[in-house]
PAVEX-799253 format. One record per atom (N, C-alpha, C): residue in one letter; z, x, y; atom name; residue number from 1. Coordinates in steps of 0.05 Angstrom, whole numbers. Example, Ala and Ser with C-alpha at 12.3 -4.5 7.8 and 13.67 -1.06 7.14 Angstrom:
<sites>
SITE	kolmar	up	east	north	ronu	tidren
SITE	A	156	264	-114	N	1 .
SITE	A	156	246	-90	CA	1 .
SITE	A	156	264	-66	C	1 .
SITE	S	142	257	-45	N	2 .
SITE	S	143	273	-21	CA	2 .
SITE	S	157	258	1	C	2 .
</sites>
This chain:
<sites>
SITE	kolmar	up	east	north	ronu	tidren
SITE	M	1612	1332	1758	N	1 .
SITE	M	1601	1355	1771	CA	1 .
SITE	M	1614	1380	1758	C	1 .
SITE	Q	1597	1399	1752	N	2 .
SITE	Q	1606	1424	1740	CA	2 .
SITE	Q	1606	1446	1762	C	2 .
SITE	L	1629	1459	1766	N	3 .
SITE	L	1631	1480	1786	CA	3 .
SITE	L	1628	1507	1773	C	3 .
SITE	S	1615	1525	1787	N	4 .
SITE	S	1613	1553	1778	CA	4 .
SITE	S	1640	1567	1781	C	4 .
SITE	Q	1643	1590	1769	N	5 .
SITE	Q	1668	1605	1772	CA	5 .
SITE	Q	1672	1613	1802	C	5 .
SITE	K	1651	1620	1815	N	6 .
SITE	K	1652	1628	1843	CA	6 .
SITE	K	1660	1604	1861	C	6 .
SITE	E	1648	1581	1856	N	7 .
SITE	E	1655	1557	1871	CA	7 .
SITE	E	1684	1550	1867	C	7 .
SITE	R	1693	1551	1842	N	8 .
SITE	R	1721	1545	1836	CA	8 .
SITE	R	1740	1565	1851	C	8 .
SITE	M	1733	1590	1851	N	9 .
SITE	M	1749	1610	1864	CA	9 .
SITE	M	1750	1605	1894	C	9 .
SITE	L	1727	1599	1906	N	10 .
SITE	L	1726	1592	1935	CA	10 .
SITE	L	1744	1568	1941	C	10 .
SITE	L	1742	1548	1925	N	11 .
SITE	L	1758	1524	1929	CA	11 .
SITE	L	1788	1529	1927	C	11 .
SITE	E	1796	1546	1908	N	12 .
SITE	E	1824	1553	1906	CA	12 .
SITE	E	1833	1568	1931	C	12 .
SITE	D	1816	1585	1942	N	13 .
SITE	D	1822	1599	1966	CA	13 .
SITE	D	1825	1579	1989	C	13 .
SITE	L	1806	1561	1992	N	14 .
SITE	L	1808	1540	2013	CA	14 .
SITE	L	1833	1523	2010	C	14 .
SITE	K	1840	1517	1986	N	15 .
SITE	K	1864	1501	1981	CA	15 .
SITE	K	1889	1515	1991	C	15 .
SITE	S	1890	1542	1986	N	16 .
SITE	S	1914	1557	1996	CA	16 .
SITE	S	1914	1558	2026	C	16 .
SITE	H	1891	1559	2039	N	17 .
SITE	H	1890	1559	2068	CA	17 .
SITE	H	1899	1532	2079	C	17 .
SITE	E	1891	1511	2066	N	18 .
SITE	E	1900	1484	2075	CA	18 .
SITE	E	1930	1481	2072	C	18 .
SITE	E	1941	1491	2050	N	19 .
SITE	E	1971	1490	2046	CA	19 .
SITE	E	1985	1505	2069	C	19 .
SITE	M	1974	1528	2077	N	20 .
SITE	M	1987	1543	2098	CA	20 .
SITE	M	1984	1528	2125	C	20 .
SITE	C	1961	1516	2130	N	21 .
SITE	C	1958	1501	2155	CA	21 .
SITE	C	1978	1478	2156	C	21 .
SITE	I	1981	1464	2134	N	22 .
SITE	I	2001	1441	2133	CA	22 .
SITE	I	2029	1452	2139	C	22 .
SITE	K	2037	1474	2127	N	23 .
SITE	K	2063	1485	2132	CA	23 .
SITE	K	2067	1493	2161	C	23 .
SITE	K	2047	1507	2171	N	24 .
SITE	K	2050	1517	2199	CA	24 .
SITE	K	2051	1494	2219	C	24 .
SITE	Y	2032	1475	2216	N	25 .
SITE	Y	2032	1453	2235	CA	25 .
SITE	Y	2058	1437	2234	C	25 .
SITE	T	2068	1433	2210	N	26 .
SITE	T	2093	1418	2206	CA	26 .
SITE	T	2116	1433	2218	C	26 .
SITE	N	2118	1459	2213	N	27 .
SITE	N	2140	1475	2224	CA	27 .
SITE	N	2139	1476	2254	C	27 .
SITE	Y	2115	1480	2265	N	28 .
SITE	Y	2113	1482	2295	CA	28 .
SITE	Y	2118	1455	2307	C	28 .
SITE	A	2110	1433	2295	N	29 .
SITE	A	2115	1406	2305	CA	29 .
SITE	A	2145	1401	2307	C	29 .
SITE	N	2160	1411	2287	N	30 .
SITE	N	2189	1408	2287	CA	30 .
SITE	N	2204	1426	2307	C	30 .
SITE	Q	2190	1448	2316	N	31 .
SITE	Q	2203	1466	2334	CA	31 .
SITE	Q	2199	1459	2364	C	31 .
SITE	T	2176	1447	2370	N	32 .
SITE	T	2170	1442	2398	CA	32 .
SITE	T	2184	1416	2408	C	32 .
SITE	Q	2190	1417	2434	N	33 .
SITE	Q	2202	1393	2447	CA	33 .
SITE	Q	2181	1378	2463	C	33 .
SITE	D	2158	1390	2468	N	34 .
SITE	D	2136	1377	2483	CA	34 .
SITE	D	2124	1355	2466	C	34 .
SITE	P	2127	1330	2473	N	35 .
SITE	P	2117	1308	2457	CA	35 .
SITE	P	2086	1309	2452	C	35 .
SITE	Q	2072	1319	2472	N	36 .
SITE	Q	2043	1321	2469	CA	36 .
SITE	Q	2036	1341	2448	C	36 .
SITE	L	2049	1364	2448	N	37 .
SITE	L	2043	1385	2428	CA	37 .
SITE	L	2054	1377	2401	C	37 .
SITE	K	2077	1365	2400	N	38 .
SITE	K	2088	1355	2375	CA	38 .
SITE	K	2069	1335	2362	C	38 .
SITE	Q	2059	1316	2377	N	39 .
SITE	Q	2040	1296	2367	CA	39 .
SITE	Q	2015	1309	2357	C	39 .
SITE	M	2004	1328	2372	N	40 .
SITE	M	1979	1342	2364	CA	40 .
SITE	M	1984	1356	2337	C	40 .
SITE	F	2006	1371	2335	N	41 .
SITE	F	2012	1386	2311	CA	41 .
SITE	F	2016	1368	2287	C	41 .
SITE	Q	2030	1345	2292	N	42 .
SITE	Q	2035	1326	2270	CA	42 .
SITE	Q	2008	1314	2261	C	42 .
SITE	N	1991	1307	2279	N	43 .
SITE	N	1965	1296	2272	CA	43 .
SITE	N	1948	1316	2257	C	43 .
SITE	H	1948	1341	2266	N	44 .
SITE	H	1933	1362	2252	CA	44 .
SITE	H	1944	1366	2224	C	44 .
SITE	A	1970	1366	2221	N	45 .
SITE	A	1982	1369	2194	CA	45 .
SITE	A	1972	1347	2176	C	45 .
SITE	Q	1971	1322	2186	N	46 .
SITE	Q	1962	1300	2170	CA	46 .
SITE	Q	1933	1303	2162	C	46 .
SITE	I	1916	1312	2180	N	47 .
SITE	I	1888	1316	2174	CA	47 .
SITE	I	1885	1339	2154	C	47 .
SITE	E	1901	1360	2157	N	48 .
SITE	E	1900	1382	2138	CA	48 .
SITE	E	1908	1373	2110	C	48 .
SITE	R	1926	1353	2108	N	49 .
SITE	R	1933	1342	2082	CA	49 .
SITE	R	1908	1328	2069	C	49 .
SITE	G	1893	1315	2086	N	50 .
SITE	G	1868	1303	2077	CA	50 .
SITE	G	1848	1324	2067	C	50 .
SITE	H	1847	1346	2082	N	51 .
SITE	H	1829	1368	2073	CA	51 .
SITE	H	1839	1379	2046	C	51 .
SITE	Y	1865	1383	2043	N	52 .
SITE	Y	1876	1392	2018	CA	52 .
SITE	Y	1868	1373	1995	C	52 .
SITE	N	1871	1347	2000	N	53 .
SITE	N	1864	1327	1979	CA	53 .
SITE	N	1834	1328	1973	C	53 .
SITE	T	1818	1332	1993	N	54 .
SITE	T	1789	1333	1989	CA	54 .
SITE	T	1782	1357	1971	C	54 .
SITE	V	1794	1380	1978	N	55 .
SITE	V	1789	1404	1962	CA	55 .
SITE	V	1798	1400	1933	C	55 .
SITE	N	1821	1387	1929	N	56 .
SITE	N	1830	1381	1902	CA	56 .
SITE	N	1811	1362	1888	C	56 .
SITE	Q	1800	1342	1902	N	57 .
SITE	Q	1781	1324	1890	CA	57 .
SITE	Q	1757	1340	1879	C	57 .
SITE	I	1747	1358	1896	N	58 .
SITE	I	1723	1374	1888	CA	58 .
SITE	I	1730	1391	1864	C	58 .
SITE	L	1754	1403	1864	N	59 .
SITE	L	1763	1419	1842	CA	59 .
SITE	L	1764	1404	1816	C	59 .
SITE	S	1770	1378	1818	N	60 .
SITE	S	1772	1361	1794	CA	60 .
SITE	S	1745	1350	1786	C	60 .
SITE	G	1724	1358	1801	N	61 .
SITE	G	1697	1350	1793	CA	61 .
SITE	G	1687	1325	1807	C	61 .
SITE	Q	1702	1315	1827	N	62 .
SITE	Q	1693	1291	1841	CA	62 .
SITE	Q	1682	1298	1868	C	62 .
SITE	V	1662	1284	1877	N	63 .
SITE	V	1651	1288	1904	CA	63 .
SITE	V	1664	1267	1922	C	63 .
SITE	P	1678	1275	1943	N	64 .
SITE	P	1692	1256	1960	CA	64 .
SITE	P	1673	1238	1976	C	64 .
SITE	N	1684	1215	1984	N	65 .
SITE	N	1669	1196	2001	CA	65 .
SITE	N	1674	1203	2030	C	65 .
SITE	M	1654	1216	2043	N	66 .
SITE	M	1658	1226	2070	CA	66 .
SITE	M	1658	1203	2091	C	66 .
SITE	Q	1645	1181	2086	N	67 .
SITE	Q	1644	1159	2106	CA	67 .
SITE	Q	1673	1148	2110	C	67 .
SITE	Q	1687	1145	2088	N	68 .
SITE	Q	1715	1134	2090	CA	68 .
SITE	Q	1732	1154	2106	C	68 .
SITE	Q	1730	1179	2101	N	69 .
SITE	Q	1746	1200	2114	CA	69 .
SITE	Q	1739	1202	2143	C	69 .
SITE	Q	1714	1199	2151	N	70 .
SITE	Q	1706	1201	2179	CA	70 .
SITE	Q	1719	1179	2195	C	70 .
SITE	G	1721	1155	2185	N	71 .
SITE	G	1734	1133	2199	CA	71 .
SITE	G	1764	1139	2204	C	71 .
SITE	Q	1777	1150	2184	N	72 .
SITE	Q	1805	1157	2187	CA	72 .
SITE	Q	1809	1179	2208	C	72 .
SITE	Q	1791	1198	2208	N	73 .
SITE	Q	1793	1221	2227	CA	73 .
SITE	Q	1791	1211	2255	C	73 .
SITE	Q	1773	1193	2261	N	74 .
SITE	Q	1769	1184	2289	CA	74 .
SITE	Q	1795	1170	2299	C	74 .
SITE	G	1808	1155	2283	N	75 .
SITE	G	1833	1141	2291	CA	75 .
SITE	G	1855	1161	2297	C	75 .
SITE	Q	1857	1182	2280	N	76 .
SITE	Q	1878	1202	2284	CA	76 .
SITE	Q	1873	1219	2309	C	76 .
SITE	Q	1848	1226	2315	N	77 .
SITE	Q	1843	1243	2338	CA	77 .
SITE	Q	1849	1229	2364	C	77 .
SITE	Q	1846	1202	2365	N	78 .
SITE	Q	1852	1187	2389	CA	78 .
SITE	Q	1881	1187	2397	C	78 .
SITE	Q	1899	1191	2377	N	79 .
SITE	Q	1928	1190	2382	CA	79 .
SITE	Q	1937	1216	2395	C	79 .
SITE	Q	1921	1237	2396	N	80 .
SITE	Q	1930	1263	2404	CA	80 .
SITE	Q	1936	1266	2433	C	80 .
SITE	N	1925	1250	2451	N	81 .
SITE	N	1927	1255	2479	CA	81 .
SITE	N	1949	1239	2492	C	81 .
SITE	Q	1974	1243	2483	N	82 .
SITE	Q	1997	1229	2494	CA	82 .
SITE	Q	2021	1248	2497	C	82 .
SITE	G	2038	1243	2517	N	83 .
SITE	G	2064	1256	2519	CA	83 .
SITE	G	2065	1280	2538	C	83 .
SITE	Q	2090	1291	2542	N	84 .
SITE	Q	2094	1314	2559	CA	84 .
SITE	Q	2123	1322	2558	C	84 .
SITE	A	2131	1347	2562	N	85 .
SITE	A	2158	1358	2565	CA	85 .
SITE	A	2157	1387	2556	C	85 .
SITE	G	2179	1399	2547	N	86 .
SITE	G	2175	1426	2537	CA	86 .
SITE	G	2200	1441	2528	C	86 .
SITE	M	2198	1454	2505	N	87 .
SITE	M	2218	1473	2497	CA	87 .
SITE	M	2211	1499	2512	C	87 .
SITE	S	2216	1521	2502	N	88 .
SITE	S	2208	1546	2514	CA	88 .
SITE	S	2177	1548	2515	C	88 .
SITE	Q	2166	1550	2539	N	89 .
SITE	Q	2137	1551	2541	CA	89 .
SITE	Q	2126	1575	2526	C	89 .
SITE	Q	2141	1597	2525	N	90 .
SITE	Q	2131	1620	2511	CA	90 .
SITE	Q	2130	1614	2481	C	90 .
SITE	Q	2149	1600	2470	N	91 .
SITE	Q	2149	1593	2441	CA	91 .
SITE	Q	2125	1574	2436	C	91 .
SITE	D	2121	1555	2454	N	92 .
SITE	D	2098	1537	2451	CA	92 .
SITE	D	2072	1553	2452	C	92 .
SITE	A	2070	1572	2471	N	93 .
SITE	A	2046	1588	2473	CA	93 .
SITE	A	2041	1605	2448	C	93 .
SITE	D	2063	1616	2437	N	94 .
SITE	D	2061	1632	2413	CA	94 .
SITE	D	2052	1614	2389	C	94 .
SITE	S	2063	1591	2387	N	95 .
SITE	S	2055	1572	2366	CA	95 .
SITE	S	2026	1565	2368	C	95 .
SITE	C	2017	1558	2393	N	96 .
SITE	C	1989	1551	2397	CA	96 .
SITE	C	1971	1574	2391	C	96 .
SITE	Q	1978	1598	2400	N	97 .
SITE	Q	1962	1622	2395	CA	97 .
SITE	Q	1959	1626	2365	C	97 .
SITE	D	1981	1624	2350	N	98 .
SITE	D	1980	1628	2321	CA	98 .
SITE	D	1962	1607	2308	C	98 .
SITE	M	1964	1582	2316	N	99 .
SITE	M	1948	1561	2304	CA	99 .
SITE	M	1918	1563	2312	C	99 .
SITE	L	1913	1572	2337	N	100 .
SITE	L	1885	1576	2345	CA	100 .
SITE	L	1872	1598	2328	C	100 .
SITE	Q	1887	1620	2324	N	101 .
SITE	Q	1876	1642	2307	CA	101 .
SITE	Q	1873	1632	2278	C	101 .
SITE	T	1892	1617	2269	N	102 .
SITE	T	1890	1606	2241	CA	102 .
SITE	T	1866	1588	2238	C	102 .
SITE	E	1861	1571	2258	N	103 .
SITE	E	1838	1553	2256	CA	103 .
SITE	E	1812	1568	2257	C	103 .
SITE	K	1811	1590	2273	N	104 .
SITE	K	1786	1606	2274	CA	104 .
SITE	K	1781	1618	2246	C	104 .
SITE	Y	1802	1629	2234	N	105 .
SITE	Y	1799	1641	2208	CA	105 .
SITE	Y	1791	1621	2187	C	105 .
SITE	V	1804	1598	2186	N	106 .
SITE	V	1798	1577	2166	CA	106 .
SITE	V	1770	1566	2170	C	106 .
SITE	S	1762	1562	2194	N	107 .
SITE	S	1735	1552	2200	CA	107 .
SITE	S	1714	1572	2189	C	107 .
SITE	G	1719	1598	2194	N	108 .
SITE	G	1701	1619	2183	CA	108 .
SITE	G	1700	1619	2153	C	108 .
SITE	T	1723	1614	2140	N	109 .
SITE	T	1724	1614	2111	CA	109 .
SITE	T	1707	1590	2100	C	109 .
SITE	Y	1709	1567	2114	N	110 .
SITE	Y	1692	1544	2105	CA	110 .
SITE	Y	1663	1551	2109	C	110 .
SITE	D	1656	1564	2131	N	111 .
SITE	D	1628	1571	2137	CA	111 .
SITE	D	1617	1587	2114	C	111 .
SITE	T	1631	1607	2105	N	112 .
SITE	T	1622	1623	2082	CA	112 .
SITE	T	1619	1607	2057	C	112 .
SITE	A	1640	1590	2051	N	113 .
SITE	A	1640	1574	2027	CA	113 .
SITE	A	1616	1555	2026	C	113 .
SITE	I	1610	1543	2048	N	114 .
SITE	I	1589	1522	2049	CA	114 .
SITE	I	1563	1534	2038	C	114 .
SITE	F	1557	1559	2044	N	115 .
SITE	F	1532	1571	2035	CA	115 .
SITE	F	1532	1578	2005	C	115 .
SITE	E	1555	1577	1992	N	116 .
SITE	E	1557	1585	1964	CA	116 .
SITE	E	1556	1561	1945	C	116 .
SITE	F	1556	1537	1955	N	117 .
SITE	F	1557	1514	1937	CA	117 .
SITE	F	1529	1502	1931	C	117 .
SITE	Q	1525	1496	1906	N	118 .
SITE	Q	1499	1485	1897	CA	118 .
SITE	Q	1495	1456	1905	C	118 .
SITE	D	1516	1440	1901	N	119 .
SITE	D	1515	1411	1905	CA	119 .
SITE	D	1514	1404	1935	C	119 .
SITE	P	1493	1391	1944	N	120 .
SITE	P	1491	1385	1973	CA	120 .
SITE	P	1513	1366	1983	C	120 .
SITE	N	1523	1349	1966	N	121 .
SITE	N	1545	1331	1974	CA	121 .
SITE	N	1571	1346	1978	C	121 .
SITE	V	1575	1366	1962	N	122 .
SITE	V	1599	1383	1966	CA	122 .
SITE	V	1596	1399	1991	C	122 .
SITE	R	1572	1410	1996	N	123 .
SITE	R	1567	1424	2021	CA	123 .
SITE	R	1572	1407	2045	C	123 .
SITE	Q	1564	1381	2043	N	124 .
SITE	Q	1568	1363	2065	CA	124 .
SITE	Q	1598	1358	2069	C	124 .
SITE	A	1613	1355	2048	N	125 .
SITE	A	1642	1350	2050	CA	125 .
SITE	A	1656	1375	2062	C	125 .
SITE	L	1648	1399	2054	N	126 .
SITE	L	1660	1423	2065	CA	126 .
SITE	L	1652	1426	2095	C	126 .
SITE	N	1627	1419	2101	N	127 .
SITE	N	1618	1420	2129	CA	127 .
SITE	N	1634	1401	2146	C	127 .
SITE	H	1640	1378	2136	N	128 .
SITE	H	1656	1358	2150	CA	128 .
SITE	H	1684	1369	2156	C	128 .
SITE	I	1696	1382	2136	N	129 .
SITE	I	1722	1394	2140	CA	129 .
SITE	I	1721	1416	2161	C	129 .
SITE	Q	1700	1433	2159	N	130 .
SITE	Q	1698	1454	2178	CA	130 .
SITE	Q	1695	1443	2207	C	130 .
SITE	S	1681	1421	2210	N	131 .
SITE	S	1678	1408	2236	CA	131 .
SITE	S	1706	1399	2246	C	131 .
SITE	E	1722	1388	2229	N	132 .
SITE	E	1749	1380	2237	CA	132 .
SITE	E	1766	1404	2244	C	132 .
SITE	E	1763	1426	2230	N	133 .
SITE	E	1778	1450	2236	CA	133 .
SITE	E	1771	1460	2264	C	133 .
SITE	Q	1745	1458	2271	N	134 .
SITE	Q	1736	1466	2297	CA	134 .
SITE	Q	1747	1447	2319	C	134 .
SITE	K	1749	1421	2313	N	135 .
SITE	K	1762	1402	2332	CA	135 .
SITE	K	1791	1409	2336	C	135 .
SITE	H	1805	1417	2315	N	136 .
SITE	H	1833	1426	2318	CA	136 .
SITE	H	1835	1449	2337	C	136 .
SITE	G	1817	1469	2333	N	137 .
SITE	G	1817	1492	2351	CA	137 .
SITE	G	1811	1485	2379	C	137 .
SITE	E	1792	1467	2383	N	138 .
SITE	E	1785	1457	2410	CA	138 .
SITE	E	1809	1443	2423	C	138 .
SITE	A	1823	1426	2408	N	139 .
SITE	A	1846	1412	2419	CA	139 .
SITE	A	1868	1432	2427	C	139 .
SITE	I	1873	1452	2411	N	140 .
SITE	I	1893	1472	2417	CA	140 .
SITE	I	1885	1487	2442	C	140 .
SITE	F	1860	1496	2442	N	141 .
SITE	F	1850	1511	2466	CA	141 .
SITE	F	1853	1494	2491	C	141 .
SITE	S	1845	1468	2490	N	142 .
SITE	S	1847	1451	2513	CA	142 .
SITE	S	1876	1447	2523	C	142 .
SITE	Y	1894	1444	2503	N	143 .
SITE	Y	1923	1442	2510	CA	143 .
SITE	Y	1932	1468	2524	C	143 .
SITE	M	1925	1490	2512	N	144 .
SITE	M	1934	1516	2523	CA	144 .
SITE	M	1923	1520	2551	C	144 .
SITE	Q	1898	1514	2555	N	145 .
SITE	Q	1885	1517	2581	CA	145 .
SITE	Q	1898	1499	2601	C	145 .
SITE	S	1905	1474	2594	N	146 .
SITE	S	1917	1455	2612	CA	146 .
SITE	S	1945	1463	2620	C	146 .
SITE	K	1958	1479	2604	N	147 .
SITE	K	1986	1488	2609	CA	147 .
SITE	K	1987	1516	2620	C	147 .
SITE	G	1963	1528	2626	N	148 .
SITE	G	1963	1555	2637	CA	148 .
SITE	G	1968	1577	2616	C	148 .
SITE	M	1966	1570	2590	N	149 .
SITE	M	1972	1589	2569	CA	149 .
SITE	M	1947	1605	2561	C	149 .
SITE	Y	1924	1596	2569	N	150 .
SITE	Y	1899	1608	2561	CA	150 .
SITE	Y	1880	1608	2585	C	150 .
SITE	K	1874	1631	2594	N	151 .
SITE	K	1856	1633	2617	CA	151 .
SITE	K	1829	1645	2608	C	151 .
SITE	V	1808	1631	2615	N	152 .
SITE	V	1781	1641	2609	CA	152 .
SITE	V	1772	1657	2633	C	152 .
SITE	H	1766	1682	2629	N	153 .
SITE	H	1758	1700	2651	CA	153 .
SITE	H	1728	1703	2652	C	153 .
</sites>
């Protein structure tokens, strides 16, 4: 597969976003004492590593196999709903708020990129990643709402 200069530039941008997500999720997982939040952040970091690898595959000219990745994703998402405790609730709330804003931004970046790619299989792969980013945001939102950190008015 031959990528245009614009496609390559968008992929490099997405790759840097994935690197930042991995770092943030890993750092926040190491800071929190709440096992539920720690597990969620660790799972999200692992999924973000998969996103990073997928973007690298596309950059190298390969179209990733999305069926294989979807099966892995389902198993990882089921592990998220376990545990309870807490370090400083304010620190946890700040971590969650930062990651929710990050996921919103990254999802929007994928949305823009999807429309710029010629290859429908690459668009499907990027769409799959965007869907997972949205699931991360939803999980963070749900956690925050259940802990009284996010109120919908």
